[in-house]
MARVO-739601 format. One record per atom (N, C-alpha, C, CB): residue in one letter; z, x, y. Coordinates in steps of 0.2 Angstrom, whole numbers, padded with zeros to 4 digits, always signed. Glycine has a CB too. Layout:
MARVO-739601
aZXY/...
end
This chain:
MARVO-739601
x+0008-0157-0153/x+0004-0155-0146/x+0009-0152-0141/x+0001-0163-0143/x+0016-0154-0140/x+0020-0152-0135/x+0021-0145-0138/x+0026-0157-0134/x+0023-0143-0143/x+0025-0137-0145/x+0019-0132-0145/x+0027-0138-0152/x+0013-0134-0146/x+0007-0130-0145/x+0005-0128-0137/x+0001-0135-0148/x+0006-0133-0133/x+0006-0132-0126/x+0011-0128-0123/x+0007-0138-0122/x+0018-0128-0126/x+0023-0124-0124/x+0022-0118-0126/x+0029-0126-0125/x+0019-0116-0132/x+0018-0109-0135/x+0013-0106-0130/x+0015-0110-0142/x+0008-0110-0128/x+0003-0107-0123/x+0007-0105-0116/x-0003-0113-0122/x+0011-0110-0114/x+0014-0108-0108/x+0019-0102-0109/x+0018-0115-0106/x+0023-0102-0114/x+0027-0095-0115/x+0023-0089-0115/x+0030-0096-0121/x+0017-0090-0118/x+0013-0084-0118/x+0010-0082-0111/x+0007-0086-0123/x+0008-0087-0107/x+0006-0086-0099/x+0012-0083-0096/x+0005-0093-0096/x+0017-0086-0097/x+0023-0083-0093/x+0025-0076-0095/x+0029-0088-0094/x+0026-0074-0101/x+0026-0068-0103/x+0021-0062-0101/x+0027-0069-0110/x+0014-0065-0101/x+0009-0061-0099/x+0010-0059-0090/x+0002-0065-0101/x+0012-0064-0087/x+0014-0063-0080/x+0019-0058-0079/x+0016-0070-0077/x+0025-0058-0083/x+0030-0054-0082/x+0028-0047-0084/x+0036-0056-0086/x+0024-0046-0088/x+0021-0039-0090/x+0017-0037-0084/x+0016-0040-0097/x+0012-0041-0081/x+0009-0039-0075/x+0013-0037-0070/x+0006-0045-0072/x+0018-0041-0068/x+0022-0040-0062/x+0026-0034-0063/x+0027-0046-0062/x+0028-0033-0070/x+0032-0027-0071/x+0029-0021-0071/x+0035-0027-0077/x+0023-0020-0071/x+0019-0015-0070/x+0016-0013-0062/x+0013-0015-0074/x+0019-0017-0058/x+0016-0017-0051/x+0020-0010-0048/x+0017-0024-0046/x+0026-0009-0048/x+0029-0002-0046/x+0026+0004-0049/x+0036-0003-0046/x+0026+0004-0056/x+0023+0009-0060/x+0015+0011-0057/x+0023+0008-0067/x+0011+0006-0057/x+0004+0007-0054/x+0005+0010-0047/x+0000+0000-0054/x+0009+0007-0043/x+0009+0009-0036/x+0010+0017-0037/x+0016+0005-0032/x+0015+0019-0041/x+0017+0026-0041/x+0011+0030-0041/x+0021+0028-0047/x+0007+0029-0046/x+0000+0032-0048/x-0005+0031-0043/x-0002+0031-0055/x-0005+0025-0040/x-0010+0024-0035/x-0009+0028-0029/x-0010+0017-0033/x-0003+0028-0027/x-0001+0032-0021/x-0002+0039-0021/x+0006+0032-0020/x-0003+0042-0027/x-0005+0049-0029/x-0012+0050-0026/x-0005+0050-0037/x-0017+0045-0026/x-0023+0047-0023/x-0025+0042-0018/x-0028+0047-0028/x-0021+0037-0015/x-0023+0034-0009/x-0017+0034-0005/x-0027+0027-0011/x-0018+0033+0002/x-0012+0031+0006/x-0010+0024+0005/x-0012+0033+0013/x-0005+0023+0009/x-0003+0015+0008/x-0008+0010+0011/x+0004+0014+0013/x-0011+0012+0017/x-0015+0006+0020/x-0022+0006+0016/x-0018+0007+0028/x-0024+0012+0013/x-0030+0011+0008/x-0028+0008+0002/x-0033+0018+0006/x-0023+0009+0000/x-0021+0006-0007/x-0020-0003-0006/x-0014+0009-0010/x-0018-0004-0001/x-0016-0011+0001/x-0023-0014+0003/x-0012-0012+0008/x-0027-0011+0007/x-0034-0014+0008/x-0037-0016+0001/x-0039-0008+0012/x-0038-0011-0003/x-0041-0012-0010/x-0038-0017-0014/x-0041-0006-0013/x-0030-0018-0014/x-0026-0022-0017/x-0028-0029-0015/x-0020-0021-0017/x-0027-0030-0009/x-0028-0037-0005/x-0035-0040-0006/x-0026-0037+0003/x-0040-0035-0006/x-0047-0037-0007/x-0048-0039-0014/x-0052-0032-0005/x-0046-0035-0019/x-0048-0037-0026/x-0044-0044-0028/x-0047-0032-0030/x-0038-0046-0025/x-0035-0052-0025/x-0038-0057-0023/x-0029-0051-0023/x-0041-0056-0016/x-0044-0062-0014/x-0051-0063-0017/x-0045-0060-0007/x-0054-0058-0019/x-0060-0059-0023/x-0059-0063-0030/x-0064-0052-0025/x-0053-0062-0034/x-0051-0064-0040/x-0048-0072-0038/x-0045-0060-0043/x-0045-0073-0033/x-0043-0080-0032/x-0049-0084-0030/x-0038-0081-0026/x-0054-0082-0027/x-0060-0085-0024/x-0064-0086-0032/x-0064-0079-0019/x-0065-0082-0037/x-0066-0083-0043/x-0064-0088-0046/x-0066-0078-0046/x-0057-0087-0046/x-0053-0093-0050/x-0054-0100-0047/x-0045-0092-0050/x-0054-0101-0041/x-0056-0107-0037/x-0062-0110-0039/x-0055-0106-0031/x-0067-0106-0039/x-0074-0109-0040/x-0074-0111-0048/x-0080-0103-0039/x-0071-0107-0052/x-0071-0107-0060/x-0067-0114-0061/x-0068-0101-0063/x-0062-0115-0058/x-0058-0122-0058/x-0060-0128-0056/x-0052-0122-0055/x-0062-0127-0050/x-0065-0133-0045/x-0073-0135-0046/x-0064-0133-0037/x-0077-0129-0048/x-0083-0130-0047/x-0086-0132-0040/x-0085-0135-0052/x-0083-0129-0035/x-0084-0131-0028/x-0084-0124-0024/x-0078-0136-0026/x-0090-0124-0020/x-0091-0117-0016/x-0088-0119-0010/x-0099-0115-0015/x-0086-0125-0008/x-0083-0126-0001/x-0077-0123-0001/x-0083-0133+0001/x-0076-0117-0001/x-0069-0114-0002/x-0066-0114+0004/x-0069-0106-0003/x-0068-0114+0010/x-0064-0114+0017/x-0064-0121+0020/x-0067-0108+0021/x-0066-0126+0017/x-0066-0132+0019/x-0059-0135+0017/x-0072-0137+0017/x-0056-0139+0022/x-0050-0142+0021/x-0044-0136+0019/x-0051-0146+0015/x-0043-0132+0023/x-0038-0126+0023/x-0032-0129+0024/x-0039-0120+0029/x-0027-0127+0022/x-0019-0129+0023/x-0017-0128+0030/x-0015-0125+0019/x-0012-0133+0032/x-0010-0131+0039/x-0008-0124+0040/x-0004-0135+0041/x-0008-0122+0048/x-0007-0116+0051/x+0000-0114+0049/x-0008-0117+0058/x+0004-0118+0048/x+0012-0117+0047/x+0012-0114+0039/x+0017-0125+0048/x+0008-0117+0035/x+0008-0115+0028/x+0006-0108+0027/x+0004-0120+0024/x+0000-0106+0031/x-0003-0100+0031/x+0002-0095+0033/x-0010-0100+0035/x+0005-0097+0039/x+0010-0092+0041/x+0016-0090+0037/x+0013-0094+0047/x+0019-0095+0033/x+0023-0094+0028/x+0020-0090+0022/x+0026-0100+0025/x+0014-0091+0020/x+0012-0088+0016/x+0011-0080+0018/x+0007-0091+0014/x+0009-0079+0023/x+0007-0072+0026/x+0013-0069+0026/x+0004-0071+0034/x+0020-0072+0028/x+0026-0068+0027/x+0028-0067+0021/x+0032-0072+0030/x+0027-0072+0016/x+0029-0072+0010/x+0025-0066+0005/x+0028-0078+0008/x+0019-0067+0005/x+0015-0062+0002/x+0013-0056+0005/x+0009-0065+0000/x+0009-0056+0011/x+0007-0051+0014/x+0013-0047+0018/x+0002-0054+0019/x+0018-0050+0020/x+0023-0046+0023/x+0028-0043+0018/x+0028-0051+0027/x+0029-0046+0013/x+0033-0043+0007/x+0029-0037+0003/x+0035-0049+0003/x+0023-0039+0003/x+0018-0033-0001/x+0018-0027+0004/x+0010-0035-0004/x+0017-0027+0010/x+0016-0022+0014/x+0022-0019+0015/x+0013-0025+0020/x+0027-0021+0017/x+0034-0018+0017/x+0036-0015+0011/x+0039-0023+0020/x+0035-0018+0005/x+0037-0015-0001/x+0032-0008-0003/x+0036-0021-0007/x+0026-0009-0001/x+0023-0002-0001/x+0024+0004+0003/x+0017-0002+0000/x+0025+0001+0009/x+0028+0006+0014/x+0034+0009+0012/x+0029+0003+0020/x+0039+0006+0009/x+0045+0008+0006/x+0043+0013+0000/x+0049+0003+0003/x+0038+0011-0004/x+0036+0016-0010/x+0033+0022-0007/x+0031+0013-0015/x+0030+0022-0002/x+0026+0028+0001/x+0031+0033+0005/x+0020+0025+0006/x+0036+0029+0008/x+0040+0035+0010/x+0047+0036+0008/x+0041+0034+0017/x+0049+0032+0002/x+0055+0033-0001/x+0054+0034-0008/x+0060+0027+0001/x+0059+0034-0012/x+0060+0034-0019/x+0058+0028-0022/x+0066+0035-0020/x+0052+0028-0027/x+0050+0022-0028/x+0054+0017-0032/x+0044+0024-0031/x+0058+0021-0037/x+0063+0017-0041/x+0068+0014-0036/x+0067+0021-0047/x+0071+0017-0032/x+0076+0014-0027/x+0073+0008-0023/x+0080+0020-0023/x+0067+0010-0021/x+0064+0005-0016/x+0061-0002-0020/x+0057+0008-0013/x+0060-0001-0026/x+0057-0007-0031/x+0064-0011-0032/x+0054-0004-0039/x+0070-0008-0034/x+0076-0013-0035/x+0078-0015-0029/x+0082-0009-0039/x+0078-0012-0023/x+0081-0015-0017/x+0076-0021-0015/x+0081-0009-0011/x+0069-0020-0017/x+0066-0026-0014/x+0066-0031-0019/x+0058-0025-0013/x+0069-0031-0025/x+0071-0036-0029/x+0078-0039-0028/x+0071-0033-0036/x+0081-0036-0022/x+0088-0040-0021/x+0087-0047-0017/x+0093-0034-0016/x+0081-0049-0016/x+0080-0055-0012/x+0083-0061-0015/x+0072-0056-0012/x+0085-0062-0021/x+0089-0067-0023/x+0096-0067-0020/x+0090-0067-0030/x+0099-0061-0019/x+0105-0061-0016/x+0106-0063-0009/x+0108-0054-0017/x+0100-0062-0006/x+0099-0065+0002/x+0099-0073+0001/x+0092-0063+0006/x+0095-0075-0004/x+0094-0082-0004/x+0101-0086-0007/x+0087-0084-0009/x+0105-0082-0010/x+0112-0084-0013/x+0116-0085-0006/x+0116-0078-0018/x+0115-0082-0002/x+0120-0082+0005/x+0118-0088+0008/x+0119-0075+0010/x+0111-0089+0009/x+0109-0095+0012/x+0110-0102+0008/x+0102-0095+0014/x+0110-0101+0001/x+0111-0108-0003/x+0119-0109-0003/x+0109-0107-0012/x+0123-0104-0002/x+0131-0104-0001/x+0132-0109+0005/x+0135-0096+0000/x+0129-0107+0010/x+0130-0111+0017/x+0128-0118+0017/x+0126-0107+0023/x+0123-0120+0013/x+0120-0126+0012/x+0122-0130+0007/x+0113-0125+0012/x+0124-0128+0001/x+0126-0131-0004/x+0134-0133-0004/x+0125-0127-0009/x+0137-0128-0002/x+0145-0128-0001/x+0148-0131-0008/x+0147-0133+0005/x+0146-0128-0014/x+0149-0131-0020/x+0151-0124-0024/x+0143-0134-0023/x+0154-0126-0030/x+0156-0120-0034/x+0150-0115-0035/x+0158-0123-0042/x+0145-0118-0037/x+0139-0113-0038/x+0137-0109-0032/x+0132-0117-0041/x+0137-0112-0026/x+0136-0108-0020/x+0141-0103-0019/x+0136-0113-0013/x+0147-0104-0020/x+0153-0099-0020/x+0151-0093-0024/x+0159-0102-0021/x+0150-0096-0031/x+0149-0090-0036/x+0143-0086-0034/x+0149-0092-0043/x+0139-0089-0031/x+0132-0085-0029/x+0134-0080-0024/x+0126-0090-0027/x+0138-0082-0019/x+0140-0078-0013/x+0145-0072-0016/x+0145-0083-0007/x+0148-0074-0020/x+0152-0068-0023/x+0148-0064-0027/x+0157-0070-0028/x+0143-0065-0031/x+0138-0061-0034/x+0134-0057-0028/x+0133-0064-0038/x+0132-0060-0023/x+0128-0057-0018/x+0131-0052-0015/x+0127-0063-0013/x+0138-0053-0013/x+0143-0048-0010/x+0142-0042-0014/x+0151-0050-0009/x+0144-0042-0021/x+0144-0036-0026/x+0137-0033-0025/x+0144-0038-0032/x+0132-0037-0026/x+0125-0034-0026/x+0123-0031-0020/x+0121-0038-0027/x+0126-0033-0013/x+0124-0030-0007/x+0128-0022-0007/x+0126-0035+0000/x+0134-0022-0011/x+0138-0016-0010/x+0132-0011-0014/x+0146-0017-0015/x+0128-0013-0020/x+0124-0009-0023/x+0118-0008-0019/x+0122-0012-0030/x+0116-0012-0015/x+0111-0010-0010/x+0113-0005-0004/x+0108-0016-0006/x+0118-0005-0002/x+0122-0001+0002/x+0122+0006-0001/x+0128-0003+0004/x+0124+0006-0008/x+0125+0012-0011/x+0118+0016-0011/x+0128+0011-0019/x+0113+0013-0012/x+0106+0016-0012/x+0103+0018-0006/x+0100+0011-0015/x+0105+0013-0001/x+0102+0014+0006/x+0106+0020+0010/x+0102+0007+0011/x+0112+0022+0008/x+0115+0027+0011/x+0111+0035+0010/x+0123+0026+0009/x+0109+0037+0015/x+0105+0042+0015/x+0109+0050+0012/x+0104+0043+0022/x+0115+0050+0013/x+0118+0056+0011/x+0123+0055+0005/x+0122+0059+0017/x+0123+0048+0003/x+0128+0048-0003/x+0135+0045-0001/x+0129+0054-0006/x+0136+0044+0007/x+0142+0041+0009/x+0140+0035+0012/x+0146+0045+0013/x+0145+0030+0014/x+0144+0023+0016/x+0145+0024+0023/x+0149+0018+0013/x+0146+0029+0027/x+0145+0030+0035/x+0138+0032+0037/x+0150+0037+0038/x+0136+0025+0039/x+0129+0026+0041/x+0128+0030+0048/x+0126+0019+0042/x+0134+0029+0052/x+0133+0031+0059/x+0133+0038+0059/x+0140+0030+0063/x+0136+0041+0054/x+0136+0049+0054/x+0130+0051+0049/x+0144+0053+0051/x+0129+0049+0043/x+0124+0051+0039/x+0117+0047+0038/x+0128+0051+0033/x+0117+0041+0042/x+0109+0039+0042/x+0109+0034+0036/x+0104+0045+0043/x+0102+0031+0037/x+0101+0026+0032/x+0094+0029+0029/x+0100+0019+0034/x+0094+0028+0022/x+0088+0030+0019/x+0082+0026+0022/x+0089+0029+0011/x+0077+0028+0024/x+0071+0024+0027/x+0068+0020+0023/x+0066+0027+0030/x+0066+0023+0017/x+0063+0019+0011/x+0067+0013+0009/x+0062+0023+0004/x+0074+0014+0008/x+0078+0009+0006/x+0078+0003+0012/x+0085+0012+0005/x+0078+0005+0019/x+0079-0001+0024/x+0072-0004+0024/x+0081+0002+0030/x+0066-0001+0023/x+0060-0005+0023/x+0060-0010+0017/x+0055+0001+0024/x+0063-0006+0012/x+0063-0011+0005/x+0066-0018+0006/x+0066-0008+0000/x+0072-0016+0009/x+0077-0022+0011/x+0073-0026+0016/x+0084-0019+0013/x+0069-0024+0021/x+0065-0029+0025/x+0061-0033+0021/x+0061-0026+0029/x+0057-0030+0015/x+0053-0033+0011/x+0056-0039+0007/x+0050-0028+0006/x+0063-0037+0006/x+0067-0042+0002/x+0069-0048+0007/x+0074-0039-0001/x+0070-0047+0013/x+0071-0052+0018/x+0065-0057+0019/x+0072-0049+0025/x+0059-0053+0019/x+0052-0057+0019/x+0052-0062+0013/x+0045-0052+0017/x+0053-0060+0007/x+0053-0063+0000/x+0058-0069+0001/x+0055-0059-0006/x+0064-0067+0003/x+0069-0072+0004/x+0067-0079+0009/x+0076-0068+0008/x+0064-0076+0015/x+0062-0082+0019/x+0057-0086+0016/x+0060-0079+0024/x+0052-0082+0012/x+0047-0087+0009/x+0050-0092+0003/x+0041-0083+0005/x+0055-0089+0000/x+0057-0093-0005/x+0061-0099-0003/x+0062-0089-0009/x+0065-0098+0004/x+0067-0104+0007/x+0063-0109+0010/x+0071-0102+0013/x+0058-0104+0014/x+0053-0109+0018/x+0048-0113+0014/x+0049-0105+0023/x+0047-0110+0008/x+0040-0113+0003/x+0043-0118-0001/x+0036-0108-0001/x+0049-0121-0001/x+0051-0125-0006/x+0047-0132-0007/x+0058-0127-0004/x+0044-0134-0002/x+0038-0140-0002/x+0032-0138-0002/x+0039-0144+0003/x+0030-0131-0002/x+0023-0128-0002/x+0021-0127-0009/x+0022-0121+0003/x+0015-0128-0011/x+0012-0126-0017/x+0008-0119-0015/x+0008-0132-0020/x+0008-0114-0018/x+0004-0109-0017/x-0002-0109-0021/x+0007-0104-0018/x-0008-0113-0019/x-0013-0114-0022/x-0019-0109-0019/x-0015-0121-0021/x-0024-0108-0023/x-0029-0104-0021/x-0032-0104-0014/x-0034-0105-0025/x-0032-0112-0012/x-0034-0113-0005/x-0030-0110+0000/x-0033-0120-0004/x-0023-0108-0002/x-0019-0105+0003/x-0018-0098+0002/x-0012-0108+0003/x-0019-0095-0005/x-0019-0089-0005/x-0026-0085-0003/x-0017-0087-0011/x-0032-0089-0003/x-0038-0085-0002/x-0037-0082+0006/x-0045-0089-0004/x-0036-0087+0010/x-0036-0084+0017/x-0030-0079+0019/x-0035-0090+0022/x-0025-0080+0015/x-0019-0075+0016/x-0020-0069+0013/x-0013-0077+0012/x-0024-0068+0008/x-0025-0061+0005/x-0030-0058+0010/x-0028-0061-0003/x-0036-0063+0012/x-0041-0060+0016/x-0038-0057+0022/x-0047-0065+0018/x-0033-0061+0025/x-0030-0058+0032/x-0027-0052+0030/x-0025-0063+0037/x-0023-0051+0024/x-0020-0046+0022/x-0024-0039+0021/x-0016-0048+0016/x-0030-0040+0018/x-0035-0036+0017/x-0038-0033+0024/x-0039-0039+0013/x-0040-0038+0028/x-0043-0036+0035/x-0037-0032+0039/x-0045-0043+0038/x-0031-0033+0039/x-0026-0030+0044/x-0025-0023+0041/x-0020-0034+0044/x-0025-0023+0034/x-0024-0016+0031/x-0030-0012+0032/x-0022-0016+0024/x-0036-0014+0031/x-0042-0010+0033/x-0042-0007+0040/x-0047-0015+0032/x-0041-0012+0045/x-0041-0010+0053/x-0036-0004+0053/x-0038-0017+0058/x-0029-0004+0050/x-0025+0001+0051/x-0028+0007+0047/x-0019+0000+0048/x-0031+0006+0041/x-0033+0012+0037/x-0039+0016+0042/x-0036+0010+0030/x-0043+0012+0045/x-0049+0016+0049/x-0046+0019+0054/x-0055+0011+0051/x-0041+0017+0058/x-0037+0021+0063/x-0033+0027+0060/x-0033+0015+0067/x-0032+0027+0054/x-0027+0031+0051/x-0030+0037+0049/x-0024+0029+0046/x-0036+0036+0046/x-0041+0043+0044/x-0048+0042+0045/x-0040+0045+0037/x-0052+0046+0045/x-0059+0046+0046/x-0063+0044+0040/x-0061+0053+0048/x-0061+0045+0034/x-0065+0044+0028/x-0061+0041+0022/x-0069+0051+0026/x-0065+0038+0019/x-0062+0034+0012/x-0062+0038+0005/x-0067+0026+0011/x-0056+0038+0001/x-0057+0042-0005/x-0063+0039-0009/x-0051+0042-0008/x-0064+0043-0013/x-0070+0042-0018/x-0068+0036-0022/x-0071+0048-0023/x-0074+0031-0024/x-0073+0025-0028/x-0069+0026-0034/x-0080+0021-0029/x-0070+0032-0036/x-0066+0033-0043/x-0059+0033-0042/x-0068+0040-0048/x-0056+0033-0036/x-0049+0033-0035/x-0046+0026-0034/x-0048+0037-0029/x-0050+0020-0033/x-0049+0014-0032/x-0047+0010-0038/x-0055+0011-0029/x-0047+0012-0044/x-0046+0009-0050/x-0038+0005-0050/x-0047+0015-0055/x-0034+0009-0049/x-0027+0007-0049/x-0026+0002-0043/x-0023+0013-0050/x-0027+0003-0038/x-0027-0002-0032/x-0030-0008-0034/x-0030+0000-0027/x-0035-0008-0036/x-0040-0015-0039/x-0035-0017-0044/x-0048-0013-0043/x-0033-0014-0049/x-0029-0017-0055/x-0023-0021-0052/x-0026-0012-0059/x-0020-0019-0047/x-0013-0022-0045/x-0016-0028-0041/x-0009-0016-0039/x-0021-0029-0038/x-0023-0035-0035/x-0026-0039-0039/x-0028-0034-0030/x-0029-0038-0045/x-0032-0042-0050/x-0026-0045-0053/x-0036-0039-0055/x-0023-0040-0057/x-0018-0041-0062/x-0011-0044-0059/x-0017-0035-0066/x-0006-0040-0056/x+0000-0042-0055/x-0001-0048-0049/x+0004-0037-0053/x-0005-0047-0045/x-0005-0051-0039/x-0009-0058-0040/x-0008-0047-0033/x-0016-0057-0043/x-0019-0063-0044/x-0019-0067-0051/x-0026-0061-0043/x-0020-0063-0056/x-0019-0066-0063/x-0012-0067-0065/x-0023-0062-0068/x-0007-0063-0062/x+0000-0064-0063/x+0002-0071-0060/x+0004-0058-0060/x+0000-0072-0054/x+0001-0079-0051/x-0002-0084-0055/x-0001-0079-0044/x-0008-0084-0056/x-0012-0089-0059/x-0009-0091-0066/x-0019-0086-0059/x-0007-0086-0070/x-0004-0087-0076/x+0003-0091-0076/x-0003-0081-0079/x+0007-0088-0071/x+0013-0091-0070/x+0013-0098-0067/x+0017-0086-0065/x+0008-0099-0064/x+0007-0107-0061/x+0006-0111-0067/x+0000-0107-0056/x+0001-0109-0072/x+0000-0113-0077/x+0006-0113-0082/x-0005-0111-0081/x+0010-0108-0082/x+0016-0109-0087/x+0021-0114-0084/x+0020-0102-0088/x+0022-0114-0077/x+0026-0118-0074/x+0025-0126-0074/x+0026-0115-0067/x+0018-0127-0075/x+0016-0134-0074/x+0020-0138-0080/x+0008-0134-0076/x+0021-0144-0079/x+0024-0150-0083/x+0030-0148-0084/x+0020-0150-0091/x+0033-0147-0090/x+0040-0146-0092/x+0042-0138-0092/x+0040-0150-0100/x+0037-0135-0090/x+0038-0127-0090/x+0043-0124-0086/x+0032-0124-0088/x+0042-0127-0079/x+0048-0125-0074/x+0054-0125-0076/x+0048-0128-0069/x+0057-0130-0080/x+0063-0131-0083/x+0065-0127-0088/x+0064-0136-0084/x+0061-0126-0094/x+0061-0123-0100/x+0060-0114-0099/x+0057-0127-0105/x+0054-0113-0095/x+0052-0106-0096/x+0054-0101-0090/x+0045-0106-0098/x+0056-0105-0084/x+0057-0101-0078/x+0062-0095-0080/x+0060-0106-0073/x+0067-0095-0084/x+0071-0089-0084/x+0067-0083-0087/x+0077-0090-0089/x+0061-0084-0090/x+0057-0078-0092/x+0056-0073-0086/x+0051-0080-0095/x+0055-0076-0080/x+0054-0072-0075/x+0059-0068-0072/x+0052-0076-0069/x+0066-0068-0075/x+0071-0065-0073/x+0070-0057-0075/x+0077-0069-0075/x+0066-0057-0081/x+0065-0050-0084/x+0062-0046-0079/x+0061-0051-0091/x+0058-0048-0075/x+0053-0044-0071/x+0057-0038-0069/x+0050-0048-0065/x+0062-0038-0064/x+0065-0032-0060/x+0068-0027-0066/x+0071-0035-0056/x+0071-0030-0071/x+0074-0026-0076/x+0069-0022-0080/x+0078-0029-0081/x+0063-0025-0082/x+0058-0022-0085/x+0053-0017-0081/x+0054-0027-0088/x+0053-0018-0074/x+0049-0014-0070/x+0054-0008-0068/x+0048-0017-0063/x+0060-0008-0069/x+0065-0003-0067/x+0064+0002-0074/x+0073-0006-0065/x+0064-0001-0080/x+0064+0002-0086/x+0058+0006-0086/x+0065-0003-0091/x+0052+0004-0084/x+0045+0007-0085/x+0045+0013-0080/x+0040+0001-0082/x+0048+0012-0074/x+0049+0018-0070/x+0053+0024-0072/x+0053+0016-0064/x+0058+0022-0075/x+0064+0027-0078/x+0059+0031-0084/x+0071+0023-0082/x+0056+0027-0088/x+0052+0029-0093/x+0047+0035-0091/x+0049+0023-0097/x+0044+0033-0085/x+0039+0037-0082/x+0041+0043-0079/x+0036+0032-0077/x+0048+0044-0078/x+0051+0051-0077/x+0054+0050-0069/x+0044+0056-0077/x+0054+0044-0066/x+0057+0045-0059/x+0065+0048-0059/x+0058+0037-0056/x+0066+0051-0054/x+0072+0054-0053/x+0077+0049-0051/x+0072+0060-0048/x+0083+0050-0053/x+0089+0046-0050/x+0095+0049-0050/x+0089+0041-0054/x+0100+0048-0047/x+0107+0050-0047/x+0111+0045-0050/x+0109+0052-0041/x+0118+0048-0052/x+0122+0043-0055/x+0124+0037-0050/x+0128+0046-0057/x+0125+0039-0043/x+0126+0034-0038/x+0120+0029-0038/x+0128+0037-0031/x+0114+0031-0038/x+0108+0027-0038/x+0108+0022-0044/x+0101+0031-0038/x+0110+0025-0049/x+0110+0020-0056/x+0115+0015-0055/x+0111+0024-0062/x+0121+0017-0052/x+0127+0012-0052/x+0124+0007-0047/x+0133+0017-0049/x+0121+0008-0041/x+0118+0003-0037/x+0113-0001-0040/x+0116+0006-0032/x+0109+0002-0044/x+0104-0002-0047/x+0106-0007-0052/x+0099+0003-0050/x+0112-0005-0055/x+0115-0009-0061/x+0119-0015-0056/x+0122-0004-0065/x+0122-0013-0051/x+0125-0020-0047/x+0119-0024-0045/x+0129-0018-0040/x+0113-0021-0042/x+0109-0025-0039/x+0106-0030-0045/x+0103-0021-0035/x+0103-0027-0050/x+0099-0030-0055/x+0104-0036-0058/x+0096-0025-0061/x+0111-0034-0060/x+0114-0038-0063/x+0117-0044-0059/x+0119-0033-0067/x+0118-0043-0053/x+0120-0048-0048/x+0114-0053-0047/x+0122-0045-0042/x+0108-0050-0045/x+0102-0054-0044/x+0100-0058-0050/x+0097-0049-0042/x+0101-0056-0056/x+0099-0060-0062/x+0104-0065-0062/x+0099-0056-0067/x+0111-0064-0061/x+0116-0069-0061/x+0115-0074-0056/x+0123-0065-0059/x+0113-0072-0050/x+0111-0078-0044/x+0105-0082-0047/x+0109-0074-0037/x+0101-0079-0050/x+0094-0083-0052/x+0096-0087-0057/x+0089-0078-0056/x+0101-0085-0062/x+0103-0089-0067/x+0107-0095-0064/x+0107-0085-0071/x+0111-0095-0059/x+0115-0100-0056/x+0110-0104-0053/x+0121-0097-0051/x+0105-0103-0050/x+0100-0106-0046/x+0097-0111-0052/x+0095-0101-0042/x+0095-0108-0058/x+0092-0112-0062/x+0096-0117-0065/x+0089-0109-0067/x+0103-0116-0066/x+0108-0120-0068/x+0108-0127-0062/x+0114-0116-0068/x+0108-0125-0057/x+0109-0129-0051/x+0102-0134-0051/x+0110-0125-0045/x+0096-0131-0052/x+0090-0135-0052/x+0090-0140-0057/x+0084-0130-0054/x+0093-0139-0064/x+0092-0143-0069/x+0098-0149-0069/x+0092-0138-0076/x+0103-0147-0064/x+0109-0152-0064/x+0107-0158-0060/x+0116-0149-0060/
end
């Protein structure tokens, strides 16, 4: 019975990673038909509807907004989900999506610095060493003209916004250690995200694109955001968190591969930066996994 349940958990985790890995690729094609605020409005709306459906299906309860989580938890969710996603998609829209995607996945490096200050042990010191190397990769990509002199050459704006997205995710990772992101929390968070993006979209232009152009944005909300979370939560229940969690480390690597296969442009310098960020982020996540098991 244990092996059967574990097989289901592994399948759920792998499916989640596949969904998450298509996020940037889907955004690439979605932004060809929609602007950022339109895409985000549809994405958050689709995610909210999916979370509503999942909550009703699981709990057989229509009292969705009764007993909402405390305001503090909702604010953490807003920073962690809405802030991270909005900044990430702004970076996708104004910069190179391959570079922005990798920089957004540098959040484990930021967490590693925090952990080193708190833990003050060998794992923390090893993590901060990897973080410093990874941050050099971030700097390589963020440098607008291929040099590290930001004062003279400037910073790549897409890379800077992507790093702000990584900061939001790092904050959420640290702040949510005792918070469980249930549908009760995710429903109001995604609804607020949808509403705020809708207001901005209305001010940005006078009309909405044809409904035929909404498909990819809706997929991102239903697939990577909602179903991906739901399946990952299932996979992490019970003993899954200790055994299966490393599967999640494949997400940034696979998403990068998908973007490269789709024909995204890159320079040799960019590729060096990507390799540094991905390898160091994976190393930091692995160290955190070892620490959680000890």
